[in-house]
VOPAGU-2260 file (C-alpha; in pm, 1 decimal, decimal comma):
REM VOPAGU-2260
SITE   aa  ch    i         X         Y         Z
SITE  MET   A    0     143,3   -1447,0     711,2
SITE  THR   A    1     -33,5   -1718,9     517,6
SITE  SER   A    2     173,6   -1855,7     236,1
SITE  ASP   A    3    -122,6   -1966,2      24,9
SITE  TYR   A    4    -277,3   -1748,7    -240,1
SITE  LYS   A    5    -646,7   -1693,0    -272,7
SITE  GLU   A    6    -825,3   -1653,8    -598,8
SITE  PHE   A    7   -1047,9   -1358,0    -665,7
SITE  GLU   A    8   -1274,7   -1296,3    -965,9
SITE  ALA   A    9   -1455,4    -983,1   -1069,6
SITE  LYS   A   10   -1549,9    -784,3   -1376,1
SITE  SER   A   11   -1207,8    -612,5   -1384,6
SITE  VAL   A   12    -865,3    -659,7   -1225,2
SITE  ASP   A   13    -923,2    -343,0   -1009,9
SITE  GLU   A   14   -1249,7    -480,9    -870,6
SITE  ALA   A   15   -1083,0    -819,0    -796,8
SITE  ILE   A   16    -802,1    -633,9    -613,5
SITE  VAL   A   17   -1061,5    -441,3    -401,9
SITE  ALA   A   18   -1222,9    -771,8    -317,3
SITE  ALA   A   19    -884,5    -903,5    -209,9
SITE  MET   A   20    -825,7    -592,9       4,9
SITE  ARG   A   21   -1167,5    -645,5     178,1
SITE  GLU   A   22   -1098,6   -1013,2     230,3
SITE  PHE   A   23    -751,9    -965,3     384,3
SITE  ARG   A   24    -848,2    -619,3     543,3
SITE  VAL   A   25    -519,3    -461,8     420,4
SITE  PRO   A   26    -439,1    -185,1     158,1
SITE  PHE   A   27    -307,0    -257,6    -179,9
SITE  GLU   A   28      56,9    -204,3     -63,1
SITE  GLU   A   29      27,4    -506,4     174,7
SITE  LEU   A   30     -83,7    -755,4     -85,8
SITE  ASP   A   31     116,9    -984,8    -316,3
SITE  ILE   A   32     -88,6    -998,7    -638,5
SITE  LYS   A   33     -70,1   -1212,1    -941,6
SITE  VAL   A   34    -286,1   -1131,5   -1228,9
SITE  ILE   A   35    -422,4   -1458,3   -1394,2
SITE  SER   A   36    -648,6   -1304,0   -1641,8
SITE  GLU   A   37    -753,7    -937,3   -1714,9
SITE  GLY   A   38   -1088,7   -1051,4   -1850,2
SITE  SER   A   39   -1263,4    -920,6   -2159,6
SITE  LYS   A   40   -1575,9    -720,5   -2231,5
SITE  GLY   A   41   -1706,3    -962,0   -2507,8
SITE  LEU   A   42   -1901,8    -870,7   -2814,6
SITE  PHE   A   43   -2067,2    -522,8   -2769,4
SITE  GLY   A   44   -1980,1    -553,1   -2403,4
SITE  LEU   A   45   -2251,7    -819,5   -2359,7
SITE  MET   A   46   -2188,5   -1164,4   -2516,4
SITE  GLY   A   47   -1889,6   -1363,0   -2421,3
SITE  GLN   A   48   -1782,9   -1137,4   -2132,7
SITE  LYS   A   49   -1509,3   -1296,1   -1917,0
SITE  ASN   A   50   -1425,1   -1195,1   -1560,7
SITE  ALA   A   51   -1078,7   -1094,4   -1458,4
SITE  LYS   A   52    -896,0   -1334,7   -1215,8
SITE  ILE   A   53    -616,4   -1265,9    -973,1
SITE  MET   A   54    -432,0   -1456,9    -709,2
SITE  ALA   A   55    -356,3   -1265,3    -394,9
SITE  ARG   A   56    -205,1   -1311,5     -52,7
SITE  ARG   A   57    -122,9   -1092,2     245,3
SITE  LEU   A   58     240,8    -968,9     276,0
SITE  ASN   A   59     404,5    -996,9     619,9
SITE  SER   A   60     445,6    -621,6     677,5
SITE  GLU   A   61     310,7    -366,8     920,0
SITE  ALA   A   62     170,5     -43,6     793,7
SITE  GLU   A   63     375,3     164,1    1036,8
SITE  ASP   A   64     693,8      -3,2     899,2
SITE  GLU   A   65     619,2     106,4     538,4
SITE  LEU   A   66     896,6     350,4     508,9
SITE  LYS   A   67    1159,5     168,5     714,1
SITE  PRO   A   68    1461,1      26,6     511,6
SITE  ARG   A   69    1443,3    -351,6     466,5
SITE  GLN   A   70    1703,9    -528,5     670,6
SITE  VAL   A   71    1923,8    -746,0     453,9
SITE  SER   A   72    1955,0   -1103,0     588,3
SITE  GLU   A   73    2277,0   -1300,7     617,2
SITE  VAL   A   74    2166,9   -1514,8     327,9
SITE  GLU   A   75    2122,1   -1213,0      98,3
SITE  GLN   A   76    2472,4   -1087,0     207,5
SITE  GLN   A   77    2630,1   -1405,3      74,7
SITE  SER   A   78    2836,1   -1411,2    -243,9
SITE  PRO   A   79    2660,8   -1535,0    -568,0
SITE  ASP   A   80    2928,2   -1812,4    -566,1
SITE  ASP   A   81    2787,2   -1936,6    -234,0
SITE  GLU   A   82    2551,0   -2223,0    -319,2
SITE  ASP   A   83    2306,9   -2139,6     -35,0
SITE  GLY   A   84    2285,1   -1777,0    -134,0
SITE  THR   A   85    2252,5   -1805,1    -507,4
SITE  GLY   A   86    1873,8   -1799,5    -503,9
SITE  SER   A   87    1854,7   -1493,3    -290,1
SITE  MET   A   88    2103,3   -1306,6    -511,1
SITE  GLU   A   89    1905,2   -1385,7    -817,1
SITE  THR   A   90    1595,0   -1250,9    -654,9
SITE  LEU   A   91    1781,5    -929,6    -552,6
SITE  ASN   A   92    1910,5    -889,6    -908,1
SITE  LYS   A   93    1553,9    -925,2   -1048,9
SITE  ASP   A   94    1436,5    -671,8    -798,5
SITE  ARG   A   95    1701,7    -433,0    -909,5
SITE  GLU   A   96    1607,1    -479,3   -1271,6
SITE  THR   A   97    1243,7    -419,8   -1195,1
SITE  MET   A   98    1322,3    -112,6    -993,8
SITE  LEU   A   99    1538,5      35,6   -1282,1
SITE  LYS   A  100    1249,5     -33,0   -1518,9
SITE  ALA   A  101     999,9     124,9   -1268,6
SITE  ASN   A  102    1219,3     434,6   -1234,2
SITE  GLU   A  103    1244,1     481,9   -1608,5
SITE  MET   A  104     862,5     450,5   -1637,3
SITE  LEU   A  105     812,7     698,6   -1359,5
SITE  THR   A  106    1055,6     944,6   -1507,3
SITE  ARG   A  107     851,8     925,5   -1836,9
SITE  ILE   A  108     521,6     975,6   -1653,0
SITE  LEU   A  109     663,1    1286,9   -1478,2
SITE  ARG   A  110     777,2    1422,7   -1802,7
SITE  LEU   A  111     449,7    1381,3   -1964,2
SITE  MET   A  112     283,3    1547,2   -1663,0
SITE  HIS   A  113     523,2    1842,8   -1732,5
SITE  ILE   A  114     659,8    1819,4   -1372,8
SITE  ASP   A  115    1015,8    1932,3   -1319,3
SITE  ALA   A  116    1110,5    1657,7   -1077,1
SITE  GLU   A  117    1359,9    1370,0   -1055,9
SITE  SER   A  118    1337,2    1025,4    -889,8
SITE  LYS   A  119    1598,8     819,6    -717,8
SITE  ILE   A  120    1563,1     451,3    -630,5
SITE  ASN   A  121    1671,5     266,7    -319,0
SITE  THR   A  122    1696,5     -99,2    -415,8
SITE  ALA   A  123    1742,7    -208,3     -54,1
SITE  ASN   A  124    1367,1    -169,5       9,0
SITE  ASN   A  125    1226,2    -121,9    -346,2
SITE  TYR   A  126    1166,3     247,5    -278,3
SITE  ILE   A  127    1156,6     546,0    -510,1
SITE  GLU   A  128    1182,0     910,3    -380,2
SITE  ILE   A  129    1056,8    1194,6    -607,6
SITE  THR   A  130    1220,7    1537,3    -547,7
SITE  GLY   A  131    1195,0    1869,2    -722,0
SITE  LYS   A  132     922,7    2110,4    -824,7
SITE  GLY   A  133     546,9    2040,0    -850,8
SITE  ILE   A  134     550,7    1790,3    -560,4
SITE  GLY   A  135     205,3    1914,9    -448,6
SITE  ILE   A  136      53,6    1800,6    -772,4
SITE  ILE   A  137     218,6    1460,5    -739,9
SITE  ILE   A  138     100,3    1411,3    -385,0
SITE  GLY   A  139    -253,3    1535,2    -444,1
SITE  LYS   A  140    -523,9    1574,6    -179,9
SITE  HIS   A  141    -449,4    1347,1     121,1
SITE  GLY   A  142    -184,5    1171,7     -90,4
SITE  LYS   A  143    -445,5    1029,1    -330,4
SITE  THR   A  144    -252,7    1118,5    -647,5
SITE  LEU   A  145      64,1     960,5    -512,3
SITE  ASP   A  146    -125,3     645,2    -416,7
SITE  ALA   A  147    -278,5     625,4    -765,3
SITE  LEU   A  148      72,0     679,2    -920,5
SITE  GLN   A  149     212,8     408,0    -705,8
SITE  PHE   A  150     -73,4     164,6    -791,5
SITE  LEU   A  151     -36,6     244,5   -1162,4
SITE  LEU   A  152     340,9     187,7   -1163,1
SITE  ASN   A  153     307,6    -145,4    -980,5
SITE  ARG   A  154      55,9    -258,9   -1232,4
SITE  MET   A  155     269,6    -152,8   -1528,4
SITE  VAL   A  156     595,2    -293,1   -1403,9
SITE  ASN   A  157     464,1    -624,7   -1270,1
SITE  LYS   A  158     241,9    -710,4   -1560,8
SITE  GLY   A  159     318,9   -1051,9   -1697,8
SITE  LEU   A  160     578,2   -1132,3   -1420,3
SITE  GLU   A  161     542,0   -1456,8   -1231,0
SITE  ASN   A  162     696,6   -1302,7    -912,8
SITE  SER   A  163     583,2    -944,9    -857,8
SITE  THR   A  164     805,1    -672,8    -699,1
SITE  ARG   A  165     622,1    -441,4    -456,9
SITE  ILE   A  166     735,9     -82,7    -530,5
SITE  ARG   A  167     686,5     210,5    -295,8
SITE  ILE   A  168     688,5     579,5    -404,9
SITE  ASP   A  169     727,6     888,0    -188,1
SITE  ALA   A  170     755,3    1258,3    -264,1
SITE  GLN   A  171    1004,5    1453,7     -47,9
SITE  GLY   A  172     922,6    1251,1     261,6
SITE  TYR   A  173     545,5    1298,5     244,9
SITE  ARG   A  174     449,0     945,4     359,2
SITE  LYS   A  175     665,4     969,3     674,1
SITE  ARG   A  176     533,1    1313,8     764,4
SITE  HIS   A  177     175,2    1190,9     685,1
SITE  VAL   A  178     216,6     892,7     922,3
SITE  GLU   A  179     349,1    1120,3    1203,8
SITE  HIS   A  180      57,3    1364,7    1140,0
SITE  LEU   A  181    -206,9    1089,2    1161,8
SITE  LYS   A  182     -59,4     944,5    1473,6
SITE  SER   A  183     -54,9    1301,7    1633,2
SITE  ILE   A  184    -417,3    1365,7    1529,1
SITE  ALA   A  185    -524,3    1026,4    1667,1
SITE  ILE   A  186    -368,1    1078,3    2008,0
SITE  LYS   A  187    -507,1    1433,8    2039,2
SITE  LEU   A  188    -864,4    1331,6    1952,2
SITE  GLY   A  189    -824,1    1020,2    2189,1
SITE  GLN   A  190    -740,4    1268,0    2468,3
SITE  LYS   A  191   -1042,2    1483,0    2382,1
SITE  VAL   A  192   -1265,6    1176,2    2383,9
SITE  LYS   A  193   -1143,7    1087,0    2724,5
SITE  ARG   A  194   -1182,9    1442,6    2856,8
SITE  THR   A  195   -1531,7    1507,4    2714,4
SITE  GLY   A  196   -1670,2    1151,7    2719,2
SITE  GLN   A  197   -1809,7    1206,6    2368,0
SITE  ALA   A  198   -1732,0    1002,0    2058,9
SITE  ILE   A  199   -1556,0    1164,5    1764,9
SITE  SER   A  200   -1585,6    1068,7    1399,5
SITE  LEU   A  201   -1294,0    1129,6    1160,2
SITE  GLU   A  202   -1334,6    1192,2     783,5
SITE  LYS   A  203   -1327,9     901,9     546,4
SITE  MET   A  204    -983,9     733,2     501,3
SITE  ASN   A  205    -822,9     459,5     304,0
SITE  PRO   A  206    -735,6     127,8     476,4
SITE  TYR   A  207    -366,2     229,9     514,9
SITE  ASP   A  208    -452,7     547,8     698,8
SITE  ARG   A  209    -714,7     382,5     907,7
SITE  ARG   A  210    -466,4     118,7    1021,9
SITE  ILE   A  211    -228,6     399,9    1135,1
SITE  VAL   A  212    -503,0     546,4    1353,4
SITE  HIS   A  213    -600,9     209,0    1493,8
SITE  LEU   A  214    -243,7     134,4    1581,9
SITE  ALA   A  215    -187,2     471,5    1743,6
SITE  LEU   A  216    -469,0     413,9    1992,2
SITE  LYS   A  217    -473,6      39,6    2027,8
SITE  ASP   A  218    -290,9      46,0    2362,7
SITE  ASP   A  219    -517,0     317,7    2508,7
SITE  LYS   A  220    -746,4     128,0    2745,0
SITE  ARG   A  221    -985,5     426,7    2782,2
SITE  VAL   A  222   -1090,5     456,0    2413,4
SITE  ASP   A  223   -1214,5     223,0    2135,5
SITE  THR   A  224   -1174,2     275,6    1757,5
SITE  LYS   A  225   -1409,7     132,6    1490,1
SITE  SER   A  226   -1421,3     169,5    1118,6
SITE  VAL   A  227   -1768,3     270,7     995,1
SITE  GLY   A  228   -1899,7     280,5     633,7
SITE  GLU   A  229   -1908,0      86,0     322,5
SITE  GLY   A  230   -1641,1      52,2      41,0
SITE  LEU   A  231   -1274,5     122,6      36,2
SITE  TYR   A  232   -1297,1     455,1     221,4
SITE  LYS   A  233   -1445,8     447,1     559,0
SITE  SER   A  234   -1463,0     680,1     868,6
SITE  ILE   A  235   -1320,2     598,4    1209,5
SITE  VAL   A  236   -1513,3     658,1    1520,3
SITE  ILE   A  237   -1314,0     712,9    1844,8
SITE  SER   A  238   -1529,9     651,1    2148,4
SITE  PRO   A  239   -1494,3     607,9    2521,0
SITE  ARG   A  240   -1436,3     250,4    2623,4
SITE  LYS   A  241   -1713,4     112,9    2842,9
SITE  ALA   A  242   -1610,3       0,8    3180,3
SITE  SER   A  243   -1620,6    -386,7    3205,2
SITE  LYS   A  244   -1866,9    -525,5    3455,5
SITE  SER   A  245   -1683,8    -716,7    3726,1
């Protein structure tokens, strides 16, 4: 992981984030983002318009490890009285405070949506699990509503903070099931491509889902995977790998 932030500028913070996602080729969840300026539309949306600016860098995390609990290091296990561990404990305490704030916000959002559900936090890996009724509405088609909710909550909680806390949201284990489902589909389609010798195109996916498919087939020497299209959502084409000329 590169430790240096890169600056991105666009008409809005969202567009700047998309530019960062394209630059680093990772989904939003794998970026560490600091908002420098949210920009302004100017007079009548024309004069004096200022672009939004963000600083972003890639987090050192793999998409397939998204739902795994974070391992607590020996430094983090040290007492606050331990001079070498004080900084880490302060960071953990700040993360806990942010998670509590995030959970309060999420509870309020669910209430406004008239959804009879509750959320529980896991401060070990900055993870919130939603359970109860109306989970289908929270998840949405292909998890898009859940992704949007997670994006919104991260923006709300981390606004104005110098060091952001990356928060993950799930609904009754949907994300884990979704990952396993995508892996299963990728393997089955890879087998079909090898059997028929014909390429197969999947429906458009977000960067996170595409990464799962690519990882599921990366060790198969008989097929290739390639993202095709423009914008955030792209299709994946699984094709027979051409035999190398000796």
